[in-house]
MARDO-129040 format. One record per residue (C-alpha): residue in one letter; x negated, y negated, z negated. Coordinates in Angstrom, 2 decimals. Last residue first. Layout:
N
<"A"; <X; Y; Z>>;
...
//
This chain:
340
<"R"; <-97.13; -110.06; -48.74>>;
<"R"; <-93.97; -108.46; -47.45>>;
<"A"; <-94.81; -105.07; -48.98>>;
<"A"; <-95.19; -106.74; -52.39>>;
<"L"; <-91.66; -108.12; -52.08>>;
<"D"; <-90.27; -104.72; -51.21>>;
<"R"; <-92.03; -103.26; -54.27>>;
<"L"; <-90.59; -106.01; -56.45>>;
<"A"; <-87.10; -105.36; -55.12>>;
<"A"; <-87.53; -101.61; -55.71>>;
<"D"; <-88.55; -102.21; -59.34>>;
<"A"; <-85.55; -104.48; -59.86>>;
<"L"; <-83.16; -101.92; -58.40>>;
<"T"; <-84.65; -99.10; -60.50>>;
<"V"; <-84.39; -101.13; -63.71>>;
<"L"; <-80.86; -102.12; -62.69>>;
<"G"; <-79.60; -98.58; -62.31>>;
<"V"; <-78.90; -96.74; -59.03>>;
<"P"; <-81.56; -94.03; -59.53>>;
<"S"; <-80.86; -94.08; -63.30>>;
<"V"; <-82.91; -96.31; -65.61>>;
<"L"; <-80.07; -98.72; -66.43>>;
<"G"; <-77.58; -95.85; -66.70>>;
<"H"; <-79.51; -94.20; -69.53>>;
<"V"; <-79.55; -97.53; -71.36>>;
<"I"; <-75.80; -97.86; -70.78>>;
<"R"; <-75.23; -94.45; -72.35>>;
<"A"; <-77.20; -95.56; -75.42>>;
<"A"; <-75.06; -98.70; -75.73>>;
<"R"; <-71.88; -96.62; -75.57>>;
<"D"; <-73.16; -94.31; -78.29>>;
<"R"; <-74.04; -97.28; -80.49>>;
<"D"; <-70.60; -98.80; -80.01>>;
<"A"; <-68.90; -95.49; -80.84>>;
<"A"; <-71.05; -95.09; -83.98>>;
<"E"; <-70.05; -98.54; -85.24>>;
<"A"; <-72.93; -100.95; -85.77>>;
<"D"; <-75.01; -101.33; -88.95>>;
<"T"; <-77.48; -98.69; -87.76>>;
<"D"; <-78.44; -100.82; -84.79>>;
<"L"; <-80.51; -98.49; -82.61>>;
<"A"; <-78.02; -98.45; -79.71>>;
<"Q"; <-77.70; -102.24; -79.96>>;
<"R"; <-81.46; -102.70; -79.70>>;
<"T"; <-81.57; -100.36; -76.70>>;
<"W"; <-78.80; -102.43; -75.09>>;
<"D"; <-80.89; -105.55; -75.73>>;
<"T"; <-84.16; -104.17; -74.38>>;
<"L"; <-82.83; -102.61; -71.19>>;
<"D"; <-80.48; -105.52; -70.49>>;
<"D"; <-83.15; -108.20; -70.97>>;
<"L"; <-85.78; -106.29; -69.02>>;
<"A"; <-83.40; -105.66; -66.11>>;
<"R"; <-82.12; -109.24; -66.14>>;
<"V"; <-85.65; -110.66; -65.92>>;
<"A"; <-86.54; -108.20; -63.14>>;
<"L"; <-83.41; -108.95; -61.13>>;
<"F"; <-84.00; -112.70; -61.52>>;
<"W"; <-87.56; -112.32; -60.25>>;
<"A"; <-86.64; -110.04; -57.35>>;
<"V"; <-83.90; -112.42; -56.17>>;
<"L"; <-86.29; -115.34; -56.48>>;
<"A"; <-88.95; -113.58; -54.42>>;
<"P"; <-86.38; -112.43; -51.85>>;
<"D"; <-85.29; -116.03; -51.11>>;
<"V"; <-81.83; -115.77; -49.51>>;
<"D"; <-81.03; -117.06; -46.03>>;
<"T"; <-78.16; -114.65; -45.29>>;
<"T"; <-75.65; -117.46; -45.03>>;
<"G"; <-71.96; -118.24; -45.16>>;
<"Y"; <-70.96; -116.87; -48.54>>;
<"G"; <-68.10; -114.98; -46.91>>;
<"A"; <-70.52; -113.35; -44.48>>;
<"L"; <-72.86; -112.73; -47.42>>;
<"V"; <-70.11; -110.87; -49.28>>;
<"A"; <-69.20; -108.84; -46.19>>;
<"R"; <-72.84; -107.93; -45.58>>;
<"Q"; <-73.16; -106.68; -49.17>>;
<"Q"; <-70.06; -104.54; -48.72>>;
<"E"; <-71.62; -102.90; -45.65>>;
<"P"; <-74.93; -102.41; -47.49>>;
<"T"; <-73.06; -100.66; -50.33>>;
<"I"; <-72.55; -102.23; -53.74>>;
<"P"; <-73.24; -100.01; -56.77>>;
<"A"; <-70.58; -99.74; -59.49>>;
<"F"; <-71.71; -97.27; -62.16>>;
<"A"; <-75.26; -98.64; -62.26>>;
<"L"; <-74.04; -102.22; -62.54>>;
<"V"; <-76.51; -104.54; -60.75>>;
<"G"; <-74.38; -104.52; -57.54>>;
<"G"; <-76.93; -103.25; -55.02>>;
<"R"; <-78.06; -106.76; -54.08>>;
<"V"; <-74.88; -108.76; -54.49>>;
<"F"; <-75.67; -109.40; -58.15>>;
<"M"; <-78.93; -111.02; -57.02>>;
<"L"; <-76.74; -113.67; -55.41>>;
<"D"; <-75.94; -115.24; -58.76>>;
<"C"; <-79.48; -116.17; -59.88>>;
<"E"; <-80.33; -116.43; -56.17>>;
<"R"; <-78.38; -119.70; -56.17>>;
<"P"; <-81.32; -121.39; -57.92>>;
<"A"; <-80.39; -122.15; -61.51>>;
<"L"; <-78.13; -124.19; -63.75>>;
<"V"; <-76.38; -121.78; -66.07>>;
<"A"; <-73.00; -120.21; -66.88>>;
<"D"; <-73.26; -117.23; -69.26>>;
<"D"; <-69.88; -117.72; -71.01>>;
<"W"; <-68.12; -118.07; -67.65>>;
<"D"; <-65.79; -115.11; -68.08>>;
<"I"; <-63.77; -115.07; -64.82>>;
<"L"; <-64.25; -115.17; -61.05>>;
<"W"; <-60.90; -114.88; -59.31>>;
<"V"; <-60.30; -113.14; -55.98>>;
<"R"; <-57.86; -113.47; -53.09>>;
<"G"; <-58.19; -110.94; -50.30>>;
<"D"; <-54.55; -111.08; -49.21>>;
<"A"; <-53.16; -110.22; -52.65>>;
<"G"; <-55.14; -110.58; -55.87>>;
<"L"; <-58.30; -109.15; -57.37>>;
<"L"; <-60.22; -110.03; -60.54>>;
<"L"; <-64.00; -110.35; -60.79>>;
<"N"; <-65.94; -110.34; -64.06>>;
<"G"; <-66.45; -106.58; -64.14>>;
<"L"; <-67.52; -106.80; -60.51>>;
<"H"; <-70.69; -108.68; -61.44>>;
<"P"; <-70.84; -112.47; -61.52>>;
<"D"; <-73.10; -112.86; -64.60>>;
<"G"; <-74.87; -116.23; -64.34>>;
<"H"; <-71.88; -118.16; -63.03>>;
<"C"; <-74.28; -120.54; -61.32>>;
<"V"; <-74.11; -124.32; -60.96>>;
<"V"; <-76.90; -125.33; -58.62>>;
<"F"; <-80.65; -125.86; -58.86>>;
<"P"; <-82.57; -126.78; -55.74>>;
<"V"; <-85.98; -125.14; -55.29>>;
<"P"; <-89.43; -126.06; -56.61>>;
<"R"; <-92.19; -123.86; -55.18>>;
<"D"; <-95.35; -124.40; -57.30>>;
<"R"; <-93.51; -123.67; -60.53>>;
<"Q"; <-92.06; -120.61; -58.85>>;
<"D"; <-95.48; -118.96; -58.53>>;
<"V"; <-96.00; -119.17; -62.30>>;
<"A"; <-92.65; -117.46; -62.91>>;
<"L"; <-93.63; -114.87; -60.30>>;
<"R"; <-96.62; -113.84; -62.39>>;
<"E"; <-94.72; -113.63; -65.68>>;
<"V"; <-91.86; -111.60; -64.25>>;
<"E"; <-94.36; -109.51; -62.30>>;
<"R"; <-96.23; -108.35; -65.40>>;
<"T"; <-93.06; -107.60; -67.36>>;
<"L"; <-91.51; -105.69; -64.47>>;
<"T"; <-94.66; -103.69; -63.73>>;
<"R"; <-95.06; -102.70; -67.38>>;
<"V"; <-91.41; -101.66; -67.47>>;
<"R"; <-91.86; -99.61; -64.31>>;
<"D"; <-94.89; -97.81; -65.73>>;
<"A"; <-93.04; -97.03; -68.97>>;
<"V"; <-89.99; -95.70; -67.12>>;
<"T"; <-90.07; -92.08; -68.31>>;
<"S"; <-91.43; -93.13; -71.72>>;
<"W"; <-88.49; -95.49; -72.22>>;
<"V"; <-85.98; -92.69; -71.83>>;
<"G"; <-87.89; -90.39; -74.20>>;
<"A"; <-88.07; -93.12; -76.82>>;
<"L"; <-84.34; -93.54; -76.26>>;
<"D"; <-83.64; -89.94; -77.26>>;
<"A"; <-86.00; -90.04; -80.23>>;
<"I"; <-84.42; -93.28; -81.43>>;
<"V"; <-80.95; -91.79; -81.14>>;
<"P"; <-81.94; -88.80; -83.27>>;
<"G"; <-82.00; -90.96; -86.42>>;
<"A"; <-81.69; -94.75; -86.26>>;
<"P"; <-82.77; -94.75; -89.91>>;
<"D"; <-86.39; -94.17; -88.81>>;
<"A"; <-87.77; -91.23; -90.78>>;
<"P"; <-89.15; -89.53; -87.67>>;
<"D"; <-91.07; -92.79; -86.97>>;
<"P"; <-91.12; -93.49; -83.26>>;
<"D"; <-94.47; -93.52; -81.42>>;
<"R"; <-94.02; -95.54; -78.24>>;
<"L"; <-90.48; -96.54; -79.20>>;
<"R"; <-91.42; -99.36; -81.56>>;
<"E"; <-94.17; -100.58; -79.20>>;
<"A"; <-91.80; -100.60; -76.24>>;
<"M"; <-89.30; -102.56; -78.33>>;
<"A"; <-91.90; -105.20; -79.23>>;
<"H"; <-93.11; -105.51; -75.63>>;
<"T"; <-89.55; -105.92; -74.41>>;
<"A"; <-88.81; -108.54; -77.06>>;
<"A"; <-91.87; -110.53; -75.94>>;
<"V"; <-90.81; -110.32; -72.29>>;
<"I"; <-87.32; -111.50; -73.18>>;
<"S"; <-88.75; -114.33; -75.30>>;
<"P"; <-90.88; -115.47; -72.35>>;
<"Y"; <-87.91; -115.06; -69.93>>;
<"A"; <-85.63; -117.48; -71.79>>;
<"A"; <-85.72; -120.01; -68.93>>;
<"G"; <-84.09; -117.46; -66.61>>;
<"G"; <-81.17; -119.74; -65.73>>;
<"V"; <-81.60; -123.25; -67.12>>;
<"P"; <-79.12; -123.99; -69.89>>;
<"L"; <-75.91; -125.86; -69.14>>;
<"L"; <-74.54; -128.73; -71.22>>;
<"R"; <-76.82; -131.66; -70.38>>;
<"S"; <-77.09; -130.95; -66.67>>;
<"L"; <-73.35; -130.29; -66.66>>;
<"E"; <-72.72; -133.71; -68.19>>;
<"D"; <-75.05; -135.43; -65.71>>;
<"T"; <-73.03; -133.90; -62.88>>;
<"V"; <-74.17; -131.14; -60.54>>;
<"P"; <-72.25; -131.57; -57.30>>;
<"V"; <-70.23; -128.52; -56.23>>;
<"A"; <-71.69; -126.32; -53.46>>;
<"H"; <-72.79; -123.41; -55.64>>;
<"V"; <-69.25; -122.82; -56.88>>;
<"A"; <-67.85; -122.91; -53.34>>;
<"A"; <-70.46; -120.43; -52.12>>;
<"L"; <-69.75; -118.05; -55.02>>;
<"V"; <-66.02; -118.21; -54.28>>;
<"E"; <-66.59; -117.53; -50.57>>;
<"G"; <-68.84; -114.56; -51.29>>;
<"Y"; <-66.21; -112.88; -53.47>>;
<"G"; <-63.59; -113.74; -50.86>>;
<"R"; <-65.63; -111.84; -48.28>>;
<"W"; <-65.64; -108.79; -50.55>>;
<"H"; <-61.92; -109.22; -51.13>>;
<"A"; <-61.26; -109.44; -47.39>>;
<"T"; <-63.25; -106.24; -46.86>>;
<"T"; <-60.83; -104.62; -49.29>>;
<"M"; <-61.63; -103.89; -52.93>>;
<"P"; <-59.80; -100.90; -54.38>>;
<"G"; <-60.59; -101.32; -57.08>>;
<"D"; <-60.97; -100.55; -60.81>>;
<"L"; <-64.21; -102.49; -61.02>>;
<"A"; <-62.57; -105.33; -59.09>>;
<"R"; <-60.16; -105.73; -61.97>>;
<"Q"; <-56.45; -105.82; -61.23>>;
<"D"; <-54.23; -107.32; -63.92>>;
<"S"; <-54.38; -110.81; -62.40>>;
<"V"; <-54.26; -114.53; -63.22>>;
<"W"; <-53.89; -114.63; -67.02>>;
<"P"; <-53.93; -118.39; -67.61>>;
<"V"; <-56.73; -119.47; -69.98>>;
<"V"; <-56.60; -120.09; -73.73>>;
<"S"; <-59.56; -120.83; -75.99>>;
<"L"; <-60.46; -120.21; -79.63>>;
<"R"; <-64.08; -120.84; -80.51>>;
<"H"; <-65.14; -119.10; -83.71>>;
<"G"; <-65.95; -120.43; -87.21>>;
<"D"; <-62.61; -119.37; -88.66>>;
<"H"; <-60.77; -120.86; -85.70>>;
<"D"; <-62.36; -123.90; -84.07>>;
<"V"; <-60.46; -125.28; -81.12>>;
<"W"; <-61.02; -125.07; -77.38>>;
<"L"; <-60.72; -127.12; -74.18>>;
<"R"; <-59.81; -130.38; -75.91>>;
<"G"; <-57.12; -132.66; -74.49>>;
<"D"; <-55.34; -133.74; -77.70>>;
<"H"; <-52.49; -131.22; -77.46>>;
<"T"; <-55.00; -128.54; -76.47>>;
<"P"; <-56.08; -127.96; -72.89>>;
<"V"; <-55.42; -124.70; -71.00>>;
<"P"; <-58.66; -123.47; -69.46>>;
<"A"; <-58.98; -123.59; -65.66>>;
<"A"; <-58.74; -120.29; -63.76>>;
<"I"; <-61.26; -120.42; -60.90>>;
<"G"; <-60.75; -118.45; -57.67>>;
<"P"; <-60.84; -121.45; -55.39>>;
<"V"; <-62.98; -124.53; -56.15>>;
<"G"; <-60.71; -127.58; -56.03>>;
<"Q"; <-63.13; -129.94; -57.80>>;
<"G"; <-60.83; -130.01; -60.83>>;
<"A"; <-61.01; -126.22; -60.95>>;
<"L"; <-64.80; -126.45; -60.97>>;
<"Y"; <-64.80; -129.06; -63.75>>;
<"A"; <-62.42; -127.13; -66.01>>;
<"T"; <-64.41; -123.98; -65.27>>;
<"V"; <-67.67; -125.68; -66.22>>;
<"A"; <-66.33; -127.22; -69.43>>;
<"L"; <-65.07; -123.82; -70.54>>;
<"G"; <-68.41; -122.22; -69.72>>;
<"A"; <-70.25; -124.85; -71.77>>;
<"A"; <-68.42; -123.82; -74.94>>;
<"T"; <-71.55; -122.17; -76.31>>;
<"G"; <-72.94; -118.68; -76.88>>;
<"G"; <-71.56; -116.38; -79.53>>;
<"G"; <-68.47; -116.05; -81.72>>;
<"S"; <-65.77; -116.31; -79.10>>;
<"L"; <-62.03; -115.83; -79.71>>;
<"K"; <-60.21; -115.49; -76.42>>;
<"V"; <-56.54; -115.73; -75.48>>;
<"A"; <-55.97; -114.72; -71.84>>;
<"Y"; <-52.52; -115.97; -70.93>>;
<"R"; <-49.20; -114.72; -69.60>>;
<"A"; <-45.99; -116.66; -68.91>>;
<"G"; <-42.78; -114.78; -69.71>>;
<"D"; <-40.71; -117.61; -71.23>>;
<"V"; <-41.30; -116.36; -74.79>>;
<"T"; <-45.02; -116.42; -74.20>>;
<"S"; <-47.22; -113.46; -73.37>>;
<"A"; <-50.77; -112.78; -74.59>>;
<"L"; <-53.44; -110.53; -73.13>>;
<"W"; <-55.98; -110.60; -75.93>>;
<"L"; <-59.76; -111.00; -76.13>>;
<"S"; <-62.19; -110.76; -79.04>>;
<"A"; <-65.78; -111.93; -78.62>>;
<"Y"; <-69.20; -111.34; -80.20>>;
<"Q"; <-69.83; -107.83; -78.84>>;
<"D"; <-69.37; -109.06; -75.28>>;
<"A"; <-69.47; -105.93; -73.11>>;
<"G"; <-66.01; -105.91; -71.57>>;
<"H"; <-63.00; -103.64; -71.83>>;
<"T"; <-61.00; -103.71; -75.05>>;
<"V"; <-58.13; -106.09; -74.33>>;
<"R"; <-55.99; -106.50; -77.45>>;
<"R"; <-52.30; -106.99; -76.72>>;
<"M"; <-50.49; -110.09; -77.97>>;
<"A"; <-46.72; -110.62; -77.76>>;
<"S"; <-44.14; -113.41; -78.17>>;
<"L"; <-46.59; -116.29; -78.12>>;
<"R"; <-45.33; -119.84; -78.57>>;
<"L"; <-47.73; -122.05; -76.67>>;
<"G"; <-48.26; -125.63; -77.83>>;
<"F"; <-52.03; -125.43; -77.48>>;
<"S"; <-53.10; -126.37; -81.02>>;
<"A"; <-50.24; -125.30; -83.29>>;
<"R"; <-48.96; -122.47; -81.11>>;
<"V"; <-52.42; -121.09; -80.39>>;
<"Q"; <-53.30; -121.36; -84.09>>;
<"E"; <-50.21; -119.35; -85.04>>;
<"A"; <-51.14; -116.69; -82.49>>;
<"V"; <-54.67; -116.50; -83.96>>;
<"R"; <-53.15; -116.13; -87.44>>;
<"R"; <-51.05; -113.23; -86.22>>;
<"A"; <-54.13; -111.59; -84.69>>;
<"G"; <-55.90; -111.80; -88.06>>;
<"D"; <-52.87; -110.34; -89.84>>;
<"E"; <-52.80; -107.48; -87.36>>;
<"T"; <-56.43; -106.80; -88.21>>;
<"M"; <-59.37; -107.54; -85.95>>;
//
């Protein structure tokens, strides 16, 4: 976004939220290609996260307002507008403001044992809140999009099975075709088991709770004395708690695996180790297929910036690495089969 665009965002923040910003610095980490985020300071020194969102819905803002109102720790409630709204429209995007609670991302570390326990405690508190009628109306069901994810995976596998040398994606498509060929058996296993386990779940109804939907370490901020904040609720869903707890199994992010000791600390903070392995495996497999297919799509998008395409291609390589999500999901399914 241009300087003029950022200036107009600051003017909108002042007009709608009553905050006079003295500085705005673009924050570039994060994987949301449809959002712009700034660390903004007011004239009195207060700091805020100013976000312009072009995708998803505003449900995450309603969820965090509700969770904070319920006294859930580690939740930064959105700043309301003059007339009590949680966001305003700005050039067809949602503009929201949230207090900036910490500069220290969990990905940058170091996370203490107390932080790992705090991570589990926040997840437990989120999952314990009552599900209101409004949340049931606002939030999608976690994993409900799996049929379209499976279909997109099949379509991408077909495109990469015999890539056209004249494809405008150029050498990238040949590289990613090679990546997909090395994990073709795993991808077939994941797609088959996602559909099979989905049928099994219909016969085993489980309680649905409010879930963050994407609580990896990139969405966790650290404070003193083990305090943590869970941010970026754009993917909030109603789902079994395993939708969130799968992120504790290995960590999901290939470049930030979670050790068994760290996993035990999270579960100690959560308060239970009674986790359904079939649900964990299913959510891992759905996420693995979604990430593999979507990041491949972004890497092959010739309308995107070269740097963004390169980053997407690197993420695809990470997903199929020994600590990547495709590998984690495949291992979870194998463990599940061994239990049967």
